[in-house]
Backbone and ligand atoms as CSV (ligand in chain L), in Angstrom:
chain,resi,resn,atom,element,x,y,z
A,1,MET,N,N,-105.007,-106.672,-91.608
A,1,MET,CA,C,-104.870,-108.109,-91.369
A,1,MET,C,C,-106.146,-108.800,-91.834
A,2,PHE,N,N,-105.960,-109.853,-92.630
A,2,PHE,CA,C,-107.096,-110.552,-93.202
A,2,PHE,C,C,-107.356,-111.913,-92.581
A,3,TYR,N,N,-106.357,-112.498,-92.023
A,3,TYR,CA,C,-106.396,-113.914,-91.684
A,3,TYR,C,C,-107.616,-114.271,-90.843
A,4,GLN,N,N,-108.242,-115.346,-91.216
A,4,GLN,CA,C,-109.325,-115.894,-90.415
A,4,GLN,C,C,-109.021,-117.365,-90.220
A,5,ILE,N,N,-109.166,-117.844,-89.014
A,5,ILE,CA,C,-108.760,-119.218,-88.722
A,5,ILE,C,C,-109.934,-120.175,-88.827
A,6,GLU,N,N,-111.111,-119.686,-89.153
A,6,GLU,CA,C,-112.306,-120.504,-89.074
A,6,GLU,C,C,-112.465,-121.515,-90.208
A,7,HIS,N,N,-111.605,-121.474,-91.204
A,7,HIS,CA,C,-111.829,-122.401,-92.299
A,7,HIS,C,C,-111.690,-123.848,-91.817
A,8,THR,N,N,-112.396,-124.732,-92.484
A,8,THR,CA,C,-112.445,-126.119,-92.015
A,8,THR,C,C,-111.163,-126.856,-92.382
A,9,PRO,N,N,-110.690,-127.720,-91.486
A,9,PRO,CA,C,-109.492,-128.514,-91.801
A,9,PRO,C,C,-109.687,-129.371,-93.045
A,10,LEU,N,N,-110.901,-129.787,-93.303
A,10,LEU,CA,C,-111.154,-130.626,-94.475
A,10,LEU,C,C,-110.849,-129.863,-95.766
A,11,VAL,N,N,-111.183,-128.596,-95.812
A,11,VAL,CA,C,-110.898,-127.797,-97.008
A,11,VAL,C,C,-109.387,-127.646,-97.175
A,12,HIS,N,N,-108.677,-127.491,-96.060
A,12,HIS,CA,C,-107.208,-127.433,-96.109
A,12,HIS,C,C,-106.655,-128.737,-96.700
A,13,GLU,N,N,-107.145,-129.868,-96.191
A,13,GLU,CA,C,-106.646,-131.162,-96.685
A,13,GLU,C,C,-106.985,-131.336,-98.165
A,14,TYR,N,N,-108.132,-130.875,-98.564
A,14,TYR,CA,C,-108.495,-130.942,-99.978
A,14,TYR,C,C,-107.520,-130.105,-100.813
A,15,GLY,N,N,-107.044,-129.016,-100.242
A,15,GLY,CA,C,-106.045,-128.195,-100.927
A,15,GLY,C,C,-104.789,-128.983,-101.263
A,16,HIS,N,N,-104.399,-129.891,-100.352
A,16,HIS,CA,C,-103.231,-130.738,-100.654
A,16,HIS,C,C,-103.524,-131.628,-101.858
A,17,LEU,N,N,-104.737,-132.119,-101.960
A,17,LEU,CA,C,-105.104,-132.960,-103.111
A,17,LEU,C,C,-105.102,-132.142,-104.400
A,18,VAL,N,N,-105.571,-130.908,-104.311
A,18,VAL,CA,C,-105.583,-130.040,-105.493
A,18,VAL,C,C,-104.152,-129.785,-105.950
A,19,GLU,N,N,-103.238,-129.526,-105.010
A,19,GLU,CA,C,-101.844,-129.313,-105.421
A,19,GLU,C,C,-101.251,-130.595,-106.006
A,20,ALA,N,N,-101.589,-131.742,-105.439
A,20,ALA,CA,C,-101.090,-133.012,-105.992
A,20,ALA,C,C,-101.582,-133.170,-107.438
A,21,ALA,N,N,-102.823,-132.791,-107.694
A,21,ALA,CA,C,-103.352,-132.857,-109.064
A,21,ALA,C,C,-102.627,-131.847,-109.951
A,22,LEU,N,N,-102.359,-130.666,-109.411
A,22,LEU,CA,C,-101.636,-129.633,-110.171
A,22,LEU,C,C,-100.262,-130.147,-110.606
A,23,LEU,N,N,-99.600,-130.873,-109.724
A,23,LEU,CA,C,-98.249,-131.363,-110.013
A,23,LEU,C,C,-98.232,-132.418,-111.112
A,24,THR,N,N,-99.385,-132.947,-111.479
A,24,THR,CA,C,-99.446,-133.917,-112.587
A,24,THR,C,C,-99.657,-133.215,-113.930
A,25,LEU,N,N,-99.939,-131.920,-113.892
A,25,LEU,CA,C,-100.217,-131.166,-115.116
A,25,LEU,C,C,-98.901,-130.675,-115.740
A,26,PRO,N,N,-98.951,-130.250,-117.003
A,26,PRO,CA,C,-97.744,-129.684,-117.615
A,26,PRO,C,C,-97.189,-128.508,-116.792
A,27,LYS,N,N,-95.870,-128.358,-116.822
A,27,LYS,CA,C,-95.196,-127.348,-116.005
A,27,LYS,C,C,-95.731,-125.945,-116.261
A,28,ARG,N,N,-96.140,-125.656,-117.493
A,28,ARG,CA,C,-96.653,-124.309,-117.768
A,28,ARG,C,C,-97.919,-124.041,-116.947
A,29,MET,N,N,-98.692,-125.066,-116.660
A,29,MET,CA,C,-99.894,-124.883,-115.834
A,29,MET,C,C,-99.517,-124.682,-114.372
A,30,LEU,N,N,-98.520,-125.412,-113.938
A,30,LEU,CA,C,-98.002,-125.209,-112.579
A,30,LEU,C,C,-97.519,-123.769,-112.430
A,31,ASN,N,N,-96.833,-123.279,-113.453
A,31,ASN,CA,C,-96.312,-121.910,-113.409
A,31,ASN,C,C,-97.437,-120.877,-113.341
A,32,ILE,N,N,-98.555,-121.138,-113.996
A,32,ILE,CA,C,-99.695,-120.209,-113.937
A,32,ILE,C,C,-100.166,-120.047,-112.494
A,33,VAL,N,N,-100.286,-121.162,-111.797
A,33,VAL,CA,C,-100.796,-121.117,-110.424
A,33,VAL,C,C,-99.748,-120.539,-109.468
A,34,TYR,N,N,-98.513,-121.010,-109.575
A,34,TYR,CA,C,-97.479,-120.486,-108.667
A,34,TYR,C,C,-97.215,-119.002,-108.929
A,35,SER,N,N,-97.304,-118.589,-110.175
A,35,SER,CA,C,-97.119,-117.157,-110.465
A,35,SER,C,C,-98.225,-116.323,-109.829
A,36,ALA,N,N,-99.434,-116.840,-109.854
A,36,ALA,CA,C,-100.538,-116.124,-109.208
A,36,ALA,C,C,-100.280,-116.014,-107.704
A,37,MET,N,N,-99.773,-117.090,-107.113
A,37,MET,CA,C,-99.440,-117.044,-105.681
A,37,MET,C,C,-98.338,-116.015,-105.422
A,38,ASP,N,N,-97.324,-115.994,-106.284
A,38,ASP,CA,C,-96.239,-115.018,-106.128
A,38,ASP,C,C,-96.763,-113.586,-106.233
A,39,GLU,N,N,-97.682,-113.367,-107.161
A,39,GLU,CA,C,-98.243,-112.017,-107.335
A,39,GLU,C,C,-98.967,-111.559,-106.070
A,40,ILE,N,N,-99.619,-112.507,-105.404
A,40,ILE,CA,C,-100.344,-112.183,-104.176
A,40,ILE,C,C,-99.370,-111.940,-103.021
A,41,LEU,N,N,-98.413,-112.847,-102.877
A,41,LEU,CA,C,-97.525,-112.797,-101.711
A,41,LEU,C,C,-96.421,-111.758,-101.853
A,42,TRP,N,N,-95.830,-111.707,-103.021
A,42,TRP,CA,C,-94.704,-110.778,-103.250
A,42,TRP,C,C,-94.873,-110.126,-104.615
A,43,PRO,N,N,-95.745,-109.165,-104.696
A,43,PRO,CA,C,-95.948,-108.493,-105.982
A,43,PRO,C,C,-94.642,-107.841,-106.459
A,44,PRO,N,N,-94.505,-107.658,-107.768
A,44,PRO,CA,C,-93.254,-107.090,-108.300
A,44,PRO,C,C,-92.848,-105.792,-107.602
A,45,SER,N,N,-93.802,-104.951,-107.246
A,45,SER,CA,C,-93.443,-103.685,-106.591
A,45,SER,C,C,-92.710,-103.942,-105.274
A,46,TRP,N,N,-93.084,-104.990,-104.571
A,46,TRP,CA,C,-92.410,-105.343,-103.313
A,46,TRP,C,C,-91.076,-106.022,-103.613
A,47,ARG,N,N,-91.108,-106.988,-104.550
A,47,ARG,CA,C,-89.911,-107.757,-104.873
A,47,ARG,C,C,-88.800,-106.884,-105.445
A,48,GLN,N,N,-89.188,-105.839,-106.157
A,48,GLN,CA,C,-88.197,-104.980,-106.805
A,48,GLN,C,C,-87.812,-103.779,-105.950
A,49,SER,N,N,-88.412,-103.676,-104.779
A,49,SER,CA,C,-88.077,-102.575,-103.885
A,49,SER,C,C,-86.597,-102.648,-103.510
A,50,PRO,N,N,-85.865,-101.535,-103.668
A,50,PRO,CA,C,-84.432,-101.549,-103.304
A,50,PRO,C,C,-84.201,-101.966,-101.851
A,51,ALA,N,N,-85.065,-101.558,-100.963
A,51,ALA,CA,C,-84.878,-101.911,-99.550
A,51,ALA,C,C,-85.024,-103.416,-99.338
A,52,ILE,N,N,-86.021,-104.011,-99.985
A,52,ILE,CA,C,-86.230,-105.454,-99.846
A,52,ILE,C,C,-85.075,-106.211,-100.484
A,53,ARG,N,N,-84.662,-105.772,-101.658
A,53,ARG,CA,C,-83.546,-106.450,-102.341
A,53,ARG,C,C,-82.260,-106.326,-101.510
A,54,ALA,N,N,-82.072,-105.177,-100.903
A,54,ALA,CA,C,-80.872,-104.970,-100.074
A,54,ALA,C,C,-80.896,-105.893,-98.853
A,55,ARG,N,N,-82.063,-106.074,-98.279
A,55,ARG,CA,C,-82.155,-106.979,-97.106
A,55,ARG,C,C,-81.825,-108.408,-97.522
A,56,ALA,N,N,-82.356,-108.831,-98.671
A,56,ALA,CA,C,-82.066,-110.188,-99.150
A,56,ALA,C,C,-80.574,-110.345,-99.434
A,57,THR,N,N,-80.000,-109.344,-100.091
A,57,THR,CA,C,-78.572,-109.398,-100.412
A,57,THR,C,C,-77.738,-109.446,-99.133
A,58,ALA,N,N,-78.140,-108.664,-98.148
A,58,ALA,CA,C,-77.418,-108.656,-96.870
A,58,ALA,C,C,-77.459,-110.031,-96.203
A,59,LEU,N,N,-78.502,-110.791,-96.501
A,59,LEU,CA,C,-78.619,-112.140,-95.947
A,59,LEU,C,C,-77.914,-113.181,-96.826
A,60,GLY,N,N,-77.322,-112.701,-97.926
A,60,GLY,CA,C,-76.619,-113.611,-98.822
A,60,GLY,C,C,-77.547,-114.407,-99.712
A,61,CYS,N,N,-78.746,-113.849,-99.960
A,61,CYS,CA,C,-79.756,-114.578,-100.741
A,61,CYS,C,C,-80.281,-113.698,-101.869
A,62,SER,N,N,-80.899,-114.370,-102.833
A,62,SER,CA,C,-81.644,-113.666,-103.861
A,62,SER,C,C,-83.106,-113.620,-103.432
A,63,ILE,N,N,-83.759,-112.533,-103.758
A,63,ILE,CA,C,-85.178,-112.419,-103.428
A,63,ILE,C,C,-85.986,-113.498,-104.152
A,64,ASP,N,N,-85.432,-114.011,-105.239
A,64,ASP,CA,C,-86.117,-115.089,-105.958
A,64,ASP,C,C,-86.246,-116.357,-105.114
A,65,GLY,N,N,-85.489,-116.443,-104.064
A,65,GLY,CA,C,-85.628,-117.575,-103.147
A,65,GLY,C,C,-86.986,-117.627,-102.490
A,66,LEU,N,N,-87.709,-116.515,-102.540
A,66,LEU,CA,C,-89.049,-116.485,-101.951
A,66,LEU,C,C,-90.137,-116.934,-102.928
A,67,LEU,N,N,-89.813,-117.041,-104.196
A,67,LEU,CA,C,-90.835,-117.454,-105.154
A,67,LEU,C,C,-91.406,-118.807,-104.739
A,68,VAL,N,N,-92.696,-118.974,-104.932
A,68,VAL,CA,C,-93.364,-120.192,-104.480
A,68,VAL,C,C,-92.694,-121.432,-105.068
A,69,SER,N,N,-92.244,-121.324,-106.321
A,69,SER,CA,C,-91.588,-122.475,-106.943
A,69,SER,C,C,-90.260,-122.810,-106.263
A,70,ASN,N,N,-89.704,-121.865,-105.507
A,70,ASN,CA,C,-88.436,-122.095,-104.806
A,70,ASN,C,C,-88.616,-122.271,-103.301
A,71,TRP,N,N,-89.869,-122.224,-102.851
A,71,TRP,CA,C,-90.126,-122.282,-101.405
A,71,TRP,C,C,-89.769,-123.673,-100.888
A,72,PRO,N,N,-89.147,-123.768,-99.731
A,72,PRO,CA,C,-88.771,-125.089,-99.212
A,72,PRO,C,C,-89.993,-125.983,-98.980
A,73,THR,N,N,-89.855,-127.218,-99.403
A,73,THR,CA,C,-90.944,-128.161,-99.183
A,73,THR,C,C,-90.873,-128.692,-97.758
A,74,ILE,N,N,-91.917,-129.389,-97.404
A,74,ILE,CA,C,-91.971,-130.000,-96.080
A,74,ILE,C,C,-90.864,-131.044,-95.932
A,75,HIS,N,N,-90.345,-131.505,-97.069
A,75,HIS,CA,C,-89.319,-132.544,-97.049
A,75,HIS,C,C,-87.904,-131.962,-96.961
A,76,ALA,N,N,-87.775,-130.647,-97.056
A,76,ALA,CA,C,-86.452,-130.027,-97.009
A,76,ALA,C,C,-85.971,-129.999,-95.563
A,77,ALA,N,N,-85.093,-130.912,-95.233
A,77,ALA,CA,C,-84.635,-131.016,-93.849
A,77,ALA,C,C,-83.831,-129.773,-93.460
A,78,ASN,N,N,-83.050,-129.271,-94.391
A,78,ASN,CA,C,-82.211,-128.118,-94.087
A,78,ASN,C,C,-82.041,-127.306,-95.367
A,79,HIS,N,N,-82.555,-126.111,-95.354
A,79,HIS,CA,C,-82.392,-125.283,-96.536
A,79,HIS,C,C,-81.423,-124.145,-96.283
A,80,GLY,N,N,-80.584,-124.321,-95.295
A,80,GLY,CA,C,-79.486,-123.394,-95.076
A,80,GLY,C,C,-79.852,-122.238,-94.169
A,81,PRO,N,N,-78.872,-121.766,-93.387
A,81,PRO,CA,C,-79.158,-120.692,-92.431
A,81,PRO,C,C,-79.517,-119.369,-93.097
A,82,HIS,N,N,-78.899,-119.063,-94.245
A,82,HIS,CA,C,-79.203,-117.792,-94.913
A,82,HIS,C,C,-80.634,-117.807,-95.436
A,83,ARG,N,N,-80.993,-118.910,-96.060
A,83,ARG,CA,C,-82.347,-119.040,-96.601
A,83,ARG,C,C,-83.369,-118.992,-95.458
A,84,SER,N,N,-83.062,-119.611,-94.349
A,84,SER,CA,C,-83.971,-119.583,-93.194
A,84,SER,C,C,-84.195,-118.158,-92.719
A,85,GLN,N,N,-83.112,-117.370,-92.715
A,85,GLN,CA,C,-83.247,-115.971,-92.299
A,85,GLN,C,C,-84.086,-115.185,-93.302
A,86,LEU,N,N,-83.873,-115.466,-94.582
A,86,LEU,CA,C,-84.661,-114.794,-95.616
A,86,LEU,C,C,-86.147,-115.059,-95.382
A,87,ILE,N,N,-86.459,-116.292,-95.120
A,87,ILE,CA,C,-87.855,-116.670,-94.891
A,87,ILE,C,C,-88.376,-116.045,-93.608
A,88,ASP,N,N,-87.605,-116.171,-92.537
A,88,ASP,CA,C,-88.067,-115.642,-91.246
A,88,ASP,C,C,-88.239,-114.123,-91.273
A,89,LEU,N,N,-87.283,-113.429,-91.909
A,89,LEU,CA,C,-87.296,-111.964,-91.845
A,89,LEU,C,C,-88.163,-111.309,-92.921
A,90,LEU,N,N,-88.250,-111.932,-94.089
A,90,LEU,CA,C,-88.983,-111.290,-95.178
A,90,LEU,C,C,-90.289,-111.994,-95.537
A,91,ALA,N,N,-90.307,-113.312,-95.506
A,91,ALA,CA,C,-91.500,-114.020,-95.969
A,91,ALA,C,C,-92.564,-114.173,-94.881
A,92,VAL,N,N,-92.158,-114.625,-93.731
A,92,VAL,CA,C,-93.140,-114.891,-92.676
A,92,VAL,C,C,-93.958,-113.643,-92.333
A,93,PRO,N,N,-93.329,-112.462,-92.231
A,93,PRO,CA,C,-94.141,-111.264,-91.931
A,93,PRO,C,C,-95.161,-110.919,-93.026
A,94,ARG,N,N,-94.951,-111.406,-94.239
A,94,ARG,CA,C,-95.946,-111.161,-95.305
A,94,ARG,C,C,-97.010,-112.254,-95.326
A,95,ILE,N,N,-96.616,-113.492,-95.072
A,95,ILE,CA,C,-97.551,-114.609,-95.159
A,95,ILE,C,C,-98.504,-114.644,-93.959
A,96,THR,N,N,-97.973,-114.485,-92.775
A,96,THR,CA,C,-98.760,-114.677,-91.565
A,96,THR,C,C,-100.002,-113.784,-91.474
A,97,PRO,N,N,-99.899,-112.493,-91.740
A,97,PRO,CA,C,-101.124,-111.677,-91.631
A,97,PRO,C,C,-102.188,-112.047,-92.668
A,98,LEU,N,N,-101.753,-112.591,-93.783
A,98,LEU,CA,C,-102.688,-112.925,-94.856
A,98,LEU,C,C,-103.261,-114.330,-94.687
A,99,LEU,N,N,-102.392,-115.304,-94.419
A,99,LEU,CA,C,-102.802,-116.715,-94.454
A,99,LEU,C,C,-102.607,-117.447,-93.134
A,100,GLY,N,N,-102.002,-116.817,-92.155
A,100,GLY,CA,C,-101.760,-117.457,-90.867
A,100,GLY,C,C,-100.368,-118.074,-90.789
A,101,GLU,N,N,-99.954,-118.336,-89.555
A,101,GLU,CA,C,-98.598,-118.843,-89.311
A,101,GLU,C,C,-98.342,-120.189,-89.966
A,102,TYR,N,N,-99.329,-121.060,-89.950
A,102,TYR,CA,C,-99.114,-122.416,-90.454
A,102,TYR,C,C,-98.750,-122.396,-91.939
A,103,ALA,N,N,-99.269,-121.444,-92.664
A,103,ALA,CA,C,-98.982,-121.350,-94.097
A,103,ALA,C,C,-97.494,-121.149,-94.364
A,104,ALA,N,N,-96.780,-120.564,-93.419
A,104,ALA,CA,C,-95.360,-120.259,-93.624
A,104,ALA,C,C,-94.452,-121.439,-93.301
A,105,THR,N,N,-95.007,-122.575,-92.917
A,105,THR,CA,C,-94.151,-123.687,-92.496
A,105,THR,C,C,-93.536,-124.459,-93.652
A,106,SER,N,N,-94.183,-124.491,-94.812
A,106,SER,CA,C,-93.630,-125.201,-95.968
A,106,SER,C,C,-94.408,-124.823,-97.218
A,107,ALA,N,N,-93.866,-125.221,-98.369
A,107,ALA,CA,C,-94.554,-124.949,-99.634
A,107,ALA,C,C,-95.926,-125.610,-99.663
A,108,GLN,N,N,-96.011,-126.819,-99.145
A,108,GLN,CA,C,-97.277,-127.551,-99.180
A,108,GLN,C,C,-98.343,-126.874,-98.317
A,109,GLU,N,N,-97.956,-126.431,-97.128
A,109,GLU,CA,C,-98.943,-125.789,-96.243
A,109,GLU,C,C,-99.321,-124.404,-96.777
A,110,LEU,N,N,-98.385,-123.749,-97.431
A,110,LEU,CA,C,-98.689,-122.456,-98.052
A,110,LEU,C,C,-99.795,-122.632,-99.098
A,111,PHE,N,N,-99.646,-123.635,-99.937
A,111,PHE,CA,C,-100.649,-123.885,-100.967
A,111,PHE,C,C,-101.985,-124.257,-100.332
A,112,ALA,N,N,-101.950,-125.194,-99.384
A,112,ALA,CA,C,-103.199,-125.683,-98.784
A,112,ALA,C,C,-103.942,-124.577,-98.044
A,113,GLU,N,N,-103.215,-123.726,-97.342
A,113,GLU,CA,C,-103.866,-122.636,-96.616
A,113,GLU,C,C,-104.412,-121.591,-97.589
A,114,MET,N,N,-103.675,-121.295,-98.648
A,114,MET,CA,C,-104.198,-120.339,-99.620
A,114,MET,C,C,-105.448,-120.908,-100.286
A,115,PHE,N,N,-105.409,-122.202,-100.599
A,115,PHE,CA,C,-106.579,-122.846,-101.196
A,115,PHE,C,C,-107.770,-122.765,-100.234
A,116,ALA,N,N,-107.553,-123.156,-98.995
A,116,ALA,CA,C,-108.650,-123.183,-98.026
A,116,ALA,C,C,-109.272,-121.797,-97.856
A,117,LEU,N,N,-108.428,-120.799,-97.731
A,117,LEU,CA,C,-108.957,-119.449,-97.550
A,117,LEU,C,C,-109.593,-118.919,-98.829
A,118,SER,N,N,-109.120,-119.367,-99.978
A,118,SER,CA,C,-109.753,-118.924,-101.231
A,118,SER,C,C,-111.160,-119.502,-101.355
A,119,ILE,N,N,-111.422,-120.585,-100.643
A,119,ILE,CA,C,-112.740,-121.210,-100.653
A,119,ILE,C,C,-113.613,-120.663,-99.526
A,120,ASP,N,N,-113.023,-120.556,-98.343
A,120,ASP,CA,C,-113.801,-120.293,-97.126
A,120,ASP,C,C,-113.791,-118.850,-96.635
A,121,ALA,N,N,-112.999,-118.008,-97.214
A,121,ALA,CA,C,-112.891,-116.651,-96.675
A,121,ALA,C,C,-114.253,-115.968,-96.660
A,122,THR,N,N,-114.499,-115.250,-95.599
A,122,THR,CA,C,-115.730,-114.467,-95.511
A,122,THR,C,C,-115.445,-112.978,-95.705
A,123,SER,N,N,-114.201,-112.597,-95.540
A,123,SER,CA,C,-113.829,-111.195,-95.723
A,123,SER,C,C,-113.803,-110.861,-97.214
A,124,PRO,N,N,-114.616,-109.899,-97.640
A,124,PRO,CA,C,-114.567,-109.512,-99.052
A,124,PRO,C,C,-113.174,-109.071,-99.487
A,125,GLN,N,N,-112.433,-108.450,-98.586
A,125,GLN,CA,C,-111.085,-107.992,-98.920
A,125,GLN,C,C,-110.157,-109.191,-99.166
A,126,LEU,N,N,-110.272,-110.223,-98.316
A,126,LEU,CA,C,-109.437,-111.413,-98.500
A,126,LEU,C,C,-109.845,-112.166,-99.763
A,127,ILE,N,N,-111.139,-112.276,-99.995
A,127,ILE,CA,C,-111.622,-112.926,-101.220
A,127,ILE,C,C,-111.035,-112.220,-102.441
A,128,ASN,N,N,-111.058,-110.909,-102.411
A,128,ASN,CA,C,-110.515,-110.131,-103.522
A,128,ASN,C,C,-108.999,-110.338,-103.661
A,129,THR,N,N,-108.308,-110.347,-102.542
A,129,THR,CA,C,-106.854,-110.538,-102.566
A,129,THR,C,C,-106.485,-111.900,-103.155
A,130,LEU,N,N,-107.254,-112.924,-102.820
A,130,LEU,CA,C,-106.942,-114.285,-103.268
A,130,LEU,C,C,-107.569,-114.629,-104.621
A,131,SER,N,N,-108.321,-113.724,-105.193
A,131,SER,CA,C,-109.012,-114.031,-106.449
A,131,SER,C,C,-108.065,-114.401,-107.602
A,132,PRO,N,N,-106.858,-113.826,-107.712
A,132,PRO,CA,C,-105.967,-114.287,-108.790
A,132,PRO,C,C,-105.579,-115.762,-108.644
A,133,PHE,N,N,-105.485,-116.236,-107.423
A,133,PHE,CA,C,-105.186,-117.655,-107.191
A,133,PHE,C,C,-106.354,-118.517,-107.658
A,134,ARG,N,N,-107.572,-118.131,-107.283
A,134,ARG,CA,C,-108.763,-118.865,-107.732
A,134,ARG,C,C,-108.854,-118.842,-109.253
A,135,SER,N,N,-108.598,-117.690,-109.833
A,135,SER,CA,C,-108.654,-117.575,-111.295
A,135,SER,C,C,-107.626,-118.485,-111.955
A,136,ALA,N,N,-106.433,-118.592,-111.353
A,136,ALA,CA,C,-105.396,-119.471,-111.917
A,136,ALA,C,C,-105.825,-120.930,-111.835
A,137,LEU,N,N,-106.451,-121.320,-110.719
A,137,LEU,CA,C,-106.932,-122.703,-110.589
A,137,LEU,C,C,-108.024,-122.987,-111.611
A,138,ILE,N,N,-108.864,-122.017,-111.858
A,138,ILE,CA,C,-109.904,-122.172,-112.884
A,138,ILE,C,C,-109.241,-122.283,-114.254
A,139,ALA,N,N,-108.243,-121.447,-114.503
A,139,ALA,CA,C,-107.572,-121.430,-115.819
A,139,ALA,C,C,-106.915,-122.765,-116.152
A,140,VAL,N,N,-106.411,-123.461,-115.122
A,140,VAL,CA,C,-105.760,-124.751,-115.389
A,140,VAL,C,C,-106.742,-125.920,-115.234
A,141,GLY,N,N,-107.994,-125.623,-114.948
A,141,GLY,CA,C,-109.029,-126.651,-114.910
A,141,GLY,C,C,-109.139,-127.417,-113.615
A,142,LEU,N,N,-108.593,-126.848,-112.533
A,142,LEU,CA,C,-108.641,-127.576,-111.256
A,142,LEU,C,C,-109.788,-127.158,-110.346
A,143,THR,N,N,-110.490,-126.125,-110.702
A,143,THR,CA,C,-111.665,-125.757,-109.915
A,143,THR,C,C,-112.606,-124.978,-110.828
A,144,THR,N,N,-113.795,-124.777,-110.337
A,144,THR,CA,C,-114.768,-123.996,-111.079
A,144,THR,C,C,-115.176,-122.819,-110.207
A,145,LYS,N,N,-115.873,-121.892,-110.797
A,145,LYS,CA,C,-116.316,-120.718,-110.026
A,145,LYS,C,C,-117.322,-121.117,-108.984
L,1,ZN,ZN,ZN,-101.652,-129.353,-94.519
């Protein structure tokens, strides 16, 4: 378990601004950052696991529903009972130990919490885990080392 709750709320809020800036960039740049998040949260080895795919199928969902680009936004009033189960049973147990419970509440909070921890993490292991996200933000010009 990596999660540390000590990061400052201001850094979290700044993460929302960074995502807002990201959304103004060409879609290929958005894909660079969201793909990095997907690699961290659901690496291909996990996503392609027969057991994980079977659980998603049993819930009537595709595992691709977990991709950050498909994650329900804070504005999604209802994303369906099957999708909710997919998130509750498969996504939340992966997100919470890494980024905390709040990160699992919506796409926006997921981004902001990952951003905040990529800045404030003190655990070398967490810093290393989140480094592809930082590298993606650098690659699209939204942050520096
Ligand atoms: Zn927030």
